Residue frames as qw, qx, qy, qz and C-alpha x, y, z in Angstrom:
[[0.368, -0.498, 0.561, 0.549, 53.39, 53.12, 96.43],
 [0.621, 0.596, -0.216, -0.462, 53.43, 53.39, 92.64],
 [0.805, -0.099, 0.563, 0.156, 54.14, 49.99, 91.02],
 [0.091, 0.589, -0.579, -0.556, 56.56, 50.13, 88.05],
 [0.304, -0.009, 0.943, 0.133, 55.44, 46.63, 87.29],
 [0.436, 0.586, 0.637, -0.249, 52.09, 47.82, 85.95],
 [0.162, 0.685, -0.253, -0.664, 53.54, 50.08, 83.08],
 [0.582, 0.498, -0.429, -0.479, 52.38, 48.64, 79.90],
 [0.984, -0.107, 0.094, -0.103, 52.98, 45.19, 81.20],
 [0.530, 0.714, -0.422, 0.175, 56.73, 45.70, 80.77],
 [0.404, -0.699, 0.523, -0.272, 57.79, 44.60, 84.10],
 [0.936, -0.089, 0.329, -0.091, 57.66, 40.82, 83.66],
 [0.806, 0.557, -0.112, 0.169, 59.82, 40.78, 80.58],
 [0.286, 0.705, -0.485, 0.431, 62.99, 42.42, 82.16],
 [0.581, -0.532, 0.471, -0.396, 62.38, 41.04, 85.59],
 [0.969, 0.038, 0.224, -0.101, 62.28, 37.53, 84.11],
 [0.720, 0.568, -0.274, 0.290, 65.41, 38.02, 81.98],
 [0.003, 0.700, -0.540, 0.468, 67.38, 39.25, 85.03],
 [0.791, -0.299, 0.393, -0.361, 65.97, 36.39, 87.15],
 [0.973, 0.224, 0.031, 0.054, 67.27, 33.90, 84.55],
 [0.472, 0.675, -0.425, 0.376, 70.64, 35.60, 84.51],
 [0.397, -0.587, 0.556, -0.435, 70.88, 35.24, 88.33],
 [0.937, -0.088, 0.266, -0.209, 69.98, 31.61, 87.93],
 [0.824, 0.502, -0.175, 0.195, 72.72, 31.11, 85.38],
 [0.075, 0.692, -0.547, 0.464, 75.28, 32.65, 87.86],
 [0.696, -0.382, 0.448, -0.411, 74.03, 30.25, 90.50],
 [0.979, 0.193, 0.026, -0.055, 74.39, 27.36, 88.22],
 [0.523, 0.655, -0.438, 0.326, 78.11, 28.22, 87.72],
 [0.291, -0.553, 0.608, -0.490, 78.68, 28.14, 91.55],
 [0.879, -0.144, 0.341, -0.300, 76.95, 24.77, 91.76],
 [0.896, 0.383, -0.175, 0.141, 79.14, 23.37, 89.02],
 [0.221, 0.699, -0.547, 0.405, 82.14, 24.61, 90.96],
 [0.598, -0.451, 0.552, -0.367, 81.12, 22.77, 94.07],
 [0.969, 0.196, 0.079, -0.124, 80.72, 19.62, 91.89],
 [0.643, 0.628, -0.354, 0.260, 84.16, 20.05, 90.50],
 [0.010, 0.651, -0.602, 0.462, 85.78, 20.55, 93.75],
 [0.719, -0.301, 0.471, -0.413, 84.02, 17.73, 95.57],
 [0.951, 0.276, -0.029, -0.137, 84.33, 15.13, 92.83],
 [0.323, -0.723, 0.583, 0.181, 88.12, 15.46, 92.44],
 [0.903, 0.317, 0.290, 0.033, 88.23, 13.46, 89.23],
 [0.684, -0.222, 0.358, 0.596, 91.32, 13.02, 87.21],
 [0.196, 0.126, 0.487, 0.842, 90.03, 14.87, 84.15],
 [0.149, 0.573, 0.588, -0.552, 87.32, 17.15, 85.19],
 [0.319, 0.526, 0.589, 0.525, 84.96, 18.75, 82.66],
 [0.043, -0.276, -0.159, 0.947, 84.45, 22.50, 82.11],
 [0.032, -0.385, -0.709, -0.589, 81.16, 22.08, 80.07],
 [0.243, -0.748, -0.600, 0.148, 78.87, 23.04, 82.83],
 [0.283, -0.604, -0.042, 0.744, 80.80, 26.32, 83.26],
 [0.139, -0.060, 0.503, 0.851, 80.75, 27.09, 79.74],
 [0.118, -0.517, -0.773, -0.350, 77.12, 26.35, 79.36],
 [0.263, -0.764, -0.458, 0.370, 76.36, 28.73, 82.34],
 [0.218, -0.467, 0.196, 0.835, 78.59, 31.56, 80.84],
 [0.069, 0.133, 0.669, 0.728, 77.02, 31.12, 77.41],
 [0.157, -0.700, -0.689, -0.104, 73.56, 31.23, 78.85],
 [0.251, -0.738, -0.234, 0.580, 74.53, 34.52, 80.72],
 [0.195, -0.272, 0.406, 0.851, 76.03, 36.01, 77.61],
 [0.012, -0.362, -0.788, -0.497, 72.91, 35.13, 75.65],
 [0.220, -0.779, -0.565, 0.161, 70.69, 36.75, 78.29],
 [0.290, -0.595, -0.016, 0.750, 72.79, 39.81, 78.42],
 [0.090, 0.001, 0.577, 0.812, 72.41, 40.23, 74.60],
 [0.151, -0.590, -0.766, -0.205, 68.67, 39.54, 74.93],
 [0.276, -0.714, -0.400, 0.503, 68.43, 42.25, 77.52],
 [0.212, -0.346, 0.272, 0.873, 70.42, 44.70, 75.38],
 [0.006, -0.205, -0.707, -0.677, 68.05, 43.96, 72.38],
 [0.208, -0.673, -0.710, 0.028, 64.92, 44.31, 74.47],
 [0.209, -0.658, -0.204, 0.694, 66.05, 47.75, 75.76],
 [0.070, -0.133, 0.492, 0.857, 66.35, 48.76, 72.11],
 [0.185, -0.339, -0.775, -0.500, 62.90, 47.46, 71.19],
 [0.307, -0.603, -0.706, 0.206, 61.17, 48.63, 74.37],
 [0.026, 0.713, 0.099, 0.693, 59.86, 52.21, 74.69],
 [0.493, -0.657, 0.223, -0.525, 58.98, 52.04, 78.44],
 [0.559, 0.188, -0.762, 0.267, 61.00, 49.78, 80.91],
 [0.670, -0.619, -0.406, -0.061, 60.17, 48.57, 84.30],
 [0.630, -0.594, -0.032, 0.498, 63.43, 49.90, 85.67],
 [0.150, 0.888, -0.270, -0.342, 65.75, 52.62, 84.51],
 [0.885, 0.442, -0.148, -0.004, 67.57, 51.37, 81.47],
 [0.208, 0.694, -0.607, 0.327, 71.05, 52.16, 82.98],
 [0.533, -0.395, 0.628, -0.405, 70.16, 49.97, 85.99],
 [0.939, 0.223, 0.169, -0.199, 68.92, 47.11, 83.84],
 [0.709, 0.588, -0.340, 0.188, 72.21, 47.16, 81.79],
 [0.038, -0.660, 0.636, -0.398, 74.42, 47.60, 84.88],
 [0.680, -0.283, 0.578, -0.353, 72.79, 44.67, 86.70],
 [0.914, 0.392, -0.009, -0.101, 73.00, 42.53, 83.61],
 [0.518, 0.646, -0.494, 0.265, 76.64, 43.14, 83.29],
 [0.319, -0.562, 0.617, -0.449, 77.21, 42.53, 87.05],
 [0.888, -0.033, 0.335, -0.314, 75.47, 39.22, 86.84],
 [0.802, 0.559, -0.211, 0.002, 77.54, 38.23, 83.81],
 [0.144, 0.751, -0.558, 0.321, 80.71, 38.80, 85.65],
 [0.641, -0.432, 0.545, -0.324, 80.00, 36.08, 88.29],
 [0.951, 0.094, 0.294, -0.017, 80.06, 33.04, 86.00],
 [0.568, 0.753, -0.263, 0.202, 82.79, 34.54, 83.93],
 [0.103, -0.723, 0.598, -0.329, 85.03, 34.74, 87.00],
 [0.809, -0.205, 0.496, -0.239, 83.91, 31.26, 88.36],
 [0.904, 0.423, 0.042, 0.036, 84.85, 29.80, 84.89],
 [0.362, 0.796, -0.418, 0.246, 88.23, 31.28, 85.07],
 [0.476, -0.549, 0.616, -0.304, 88.86, 29.72, 88.38],
 [0.906, 0.060, 0.381, -0.172, 87.66, 26.35, 87.11],
 [0.723, 0.657, -0.195, 0.087, 89.89, 26.58, 84.05],
 [0.170, 0.699, -0.608, 0.336, 93.02, 27.23, 86.05],
 [0.675, -0.360, 0.504, -0.401, 92.02, 24.70, 88.67],
 [0.954, 0.221, 0.160, -0.121, 91.52, 21.87, 86.27],
 [0.567, 0.720, -0.386, 0.107, 94.98, 22.32, 84.93],
 [0.257, 0.424, -0.740, 0.456, 96.70, 21.52, 88.11],
 [0.717, -0.438, -0.074, -0.537, 94.02, 19.67, 89.95],
 [0.894, 0.004, -0.416, 0.169, 96.26, 16.80, 90.80],
 [0.493, 0.134, -0.441, 0.737, 98.67, 19.00, 92.90],
 [0.190, -0.378, 0.149, -0.894, 95.79, 20.79, 94.75],
 [0.636, -0.359, -0.631, -0.263, 94.04, 18.01, 96.42],
 [0.497, -0.233, -0.597, 0.585, 95.38, 18.95, 99.88],
 [0.000, 0.018, -0.120, 0.993, 93.73, 22.41, 99.71],
 [0.104, 0.552, 0.789, -0.247, 90.25, 22.96, 100.99],
 [0.074, -0.025, -0.270, -0.960, 88.66, 25.11, 98.32],
 [0.255, -0.446, -0.808, -0.289, 85.24, 23.37, 98.65],
 [0.240, -0.590, -0.598, 0.487, 84.33, 25.10, 102.02],
 [0.083, -0.393, 0.079, 0.912, 84.95, 28.49, 100.39],
 [0.131, -0.067, -0.662, -0.735, 83.08, 27.57, 97.32],
 [0.214, -0.521, -0.825, 0.055, 80.10, 26.49, 99.44],
 [0.088, -0.614, -0.289, 0.729, 80.02, 30.13, 100.73],
 [0.003, 0.206, -0.475, -0.856, 80.18, 31.30, 97.17],
 [0.178, -0.347, -0.853, -0.346, 77.11, 29.15, 96.25],
 [0.208, -0.633, -0.636, 0.388, 75.31, 30.65, 99.27],
 [0.036, -0.462, 0.025, 0.886, 76.16, 34.19, 98.16],
 [0.073, 0.021, -0.674, -0.735, 74.83, 33.38, 94.71],
 [0.188, -0.514, -0.836, -0.034, 71.62, 31.93, 96.12],
 [0.114, -0.645, -0.372, 0.657, 71.05, 35.25, 97.95],
 [0.047, 0.311, -0.350, -0.882, 71.59, 37.17, 94.75],
 [0.144, -0.262, -0.842, -0.449, 68.87, 35.02, 93.10],
 [0.167, -0.629, -0.700, 0.293, 66.51, 35.86, 95.94],
 [0.112, -0.570, -0.087, 0.810, 67.33, 39.52, 95.63],
 [0.089, 0.078, -0.587, -0.801, 66.70, 39.69, 91.90],
 [0.193, -0.400, -0.858, -0.260, 63.46, 37.95, 92.51],
 [0.150, -0.628, -0.537, 0.543, 62.38, 40.37, 95.09],
 [0.070, -0.169, 0.221, 0.958, 62.77, 43.28, 92.51],
 [0.239, -0.313, -0.654, -0.646, 59.29, 42.44, 90.89],
 [0.413, -0.531, -0.722, 0.162, 57.58, 42.52, 94.36],
 [0.155, -0.918, -0.265, -0.252, 57.36, 46.32, 94.67],
 [0.397, 0.552, -0.354, 0.642, 60.76, 47.12, 95.92],
 [0.679, -0.707, -0.139, -0.140, 60.19, 46.34, 99.53],
 [0.235, 0.752, -0.498, 0.363, 63.20, 47.67, 101.37],
 [0.581, -0.553, 0.510, -0.312, 63.05, 45.63, 104.61],
 [0.957, 0.031, 0.286, 0.029, 63.34, 42.18, 102.97],
 [0.648, 0.689, -0.165, 0.278, 65.93, 43.59, 100.41],
 [0.127, -0.796, 0.459, -0.374, 67.98, 44.99, 103.33],
 [0.802, -0.368, 0.441, -0.165, 67.89, 41.64, 105.08],
 [0.915, 0.345, 0.130, 0.166, 69.12, 39.87, 101.95],
 [0.391, 0.793, -0.274, 0.377, 71.97, 42.52, 101.44],
 [0.425, -0.699, 0.478, -0.319, 72.98, 42.18, 105.08],
 [0.945, -0.076, 0.317, -0.024, 73.07, 38.41, 104.71],
 [0.780, 0.562, -0.040, 0.270, 75.23, 38.70, 101.63],
 [0.058, 0.857, -0.352, 0.371, 77.58, 40.94, 103.50],
 [0.670, -0.511, 0.496, -0.211, 77.97, 38.38, 106.34],
 [0.952, 0.198, 0.208, 0.110, 78.61, 35.64, 103.81],
 [0.574, 0.713, -0.197, 0.351, 81.32, 37.72, 102.20],
 [0.244, -0.804, 0.452, -0.300, 82.92, 38.51, 105.62],
 [0.863, -0.279, 0.419, -0.048, 83.08, 34.85, 106.47],
 [0.852, 0.446, 0.101, 0.256, 84.69, 34.09, 103.03],
 [0.212, 0.852, -0.354, 0.323, 87.16, 36.94, 103.52],
 [0.545, -0.653, 0.478, -0.219, 88.16, 35.22, 106.81],
 [0.924, -0.016, 0.381, 0.022, 88.55, 31.82, 105.36],
 [0.659, 0.706, -0.073, 0.250, 90.40, 33.11, 102.26],
 [0.056, -0.833, 0.471, -0.284, 92.86, 34.94, 104.68],
 [0.808, -0.362, 0.463, -0.037, 93.44, 31.58, 106.43],
 [0.878, 0.389, 0.187, 0.207, 94.44, 30.16, 103.00],
 [0.300, 0.881, -0.217, 0.295, 96.84, 33.04, 102.46],
 [0.403, -0.764, 0.449, -0.227, 98.37, 32.66, 105.83],
 [0.902, -0.117, 0.413, 0.042, 99.00, 28.98, 105.33],
 [0.797, 0.537, 0.079, 0.264, 100.42, 29.45, 101.85],
 [0.276, 0.822, -0.296, 0.400, 103.03, 32.00, 102.87],
 [0.569, -0.609, 0.502, -0.230, 103.91, 30.14, 106.10],
 [0.781, -0.147, 0.607, -0.004, 104.22, 26.57, 104.69],
 [0.822, 0.508, 0.226, 0.122, 104.73, 26.71, 100.95],
 [0.401, -0.688, 0.370, 0.478, 108.29, 26.98, 99.75],
 [0.501, 0.266, 0.654, 0.501, 107.95, 25.95, 96.12],
 [0.066, 0.389, -0.027, -0.919, 107.61, 29.24, 94.24],
 [0.287, -0.045, -0.637, -0.714, 105.68, 27.96, 91.22],
 [0.295, -0.480, -0.821, 0.094, 103.11, 26.30, 93.79],
 [0.176, -0.453, -0.400, 0.777, 102.95, 29.41, 95.62],
 [0.147, 0.197, -0.326, -0.913, 102.19, 31.58, 92.52],
 [0.316, -0.242, -0.801, -0.448, 99.52, 29.00, 91.36],
 [0.286, -0.498, -0.768, 0.285, 97.75, 28.83, 94.64],
 [0.048, -0.416, -0.190, 0.888, 97.82, 32.70, 95.12],
 [0.171, 0.044, -0.508, -0.843, 96.30, 33.05, 91.67],
 [0.364, -0.384, -0.806, -0.264, 93.42, 30.74, 92.53],
 [0.248, -0.485, -0.562, 0.623, 92.86, 32.43, 95.87],
 [0.015, 0.306, -0.074, -0.949, 92.67, 35.85, 94.15],
 [0.272, -0.126, -0.677, -0.673, 90.05, 34.51, 91.66],
 [0.330, -0.456, -0.822, 0.088, 88.02, 32.99, 94.33],
 [0.161, -0.505, -0.397, 0.750, 88.06, 36.34, 96.20],
 [0.107, 0.139, -0.316, -0.932, 87.19, 38.11, 93.03],
 [0.276, -0.319, -0.830, -0.366, 84.16, 35.94, 92.56],
 [0.281, -0.586, -0.633, 0.420, 82.87, 36.89, 95.98],
 [0.110, -0.395, -0.032, 0.912, 83.51, 40.52, 95.08],
 [0.164, -0.113, -0.611, -0.766, 81.32, 40.09, 91.98],
 [0.338, -0.512, -0.788, -0.055, 78.55, 38.81, 94.07],
 [0.271, -0.534, -0.346, 0.723, 78.95, 41.70, 96.52],
 [0.005, 0.196, -0.237, -0.952, 78.84, 44.30, 93.63],
 [0.263, -0.326, -0.726, -0.546, 75.66, 42.64, 92.21],
 [0.337, -0.557, -0.732, 0.201, 74.06, 42.79, 95.60],
 [0.170, -0.429, -0.148, 0.874, 74.99, 46.35, 96.29],
 [0.090, -0.017, -0.489, -0.868, 73.54, 47.31, 92.83],
 [0.316, -0.442, -0.779, -0.312, 70.32, 45.50, 93.40],
 [0.334, -0.602, -0.537, 0.488, 69.91, 47.20, 96.88],
 [0.065, -0.294, 0.081, 0.950, 70.57, 50.62, 95.20],
 [0.183, -0.216, -0.658, -0.697, 67.99, 49.93, 92.60],
 [0.355, -0.578, -0.735, 0.000, 65.43, 49.07, 95.35],
 [0.266, -0.487, -0.303, 0.775, 66.32, 52.19, 97.28],
 [0.057, -0.166, 0.289, 0.941, 65.96, 54.31, 94.22],
 [0.359, -0.246, -0.640, -0.633, 62.48, 52.90, 93.24],
 [0.261, -0.363, -0.836, 0.317, 61.03, 52.53, 96.66]]
């Protein structure tokens, strides 16, 4: 199989930048777990902002390198699409954290942490999938990673559905209902961002295998 990694030594540059982007996305989910487990009175959002800034810087760096590089390891549109998909993960996680911290005192009885733990696992799979890109687009391990990601999302959907069921059954305060529903939707969207990134990585592997 022809290795794209050997073309003028361009592989490592883009693979490395995408791997750093995946790591920044994972950092945001780890920060979310800490936020939900600590339950402090005035939680800080600094870790989320750092992760998103890092992701934004990497996306800008990738865009600049695409301008400066004549031959790329992957198709340019795939590099851009994956960079954008990875950026959306910490962006969505930060939105959840911002809204959660505003009303953390009234949300202590809700188990967001078990759902966030699955989100962290999903992002760990994304890190592994991005890392696999530089190893010759091996379809078997990439499919295993993608299948695992889909199973995590399925479990997350089930748990979030339980949250919705409890919400509409037991919550009679309209303002609290709206707040909790908004947070559930953001958490669900974060899983969707991971799924989208995983599907894109698998598509790239299929195209280049």
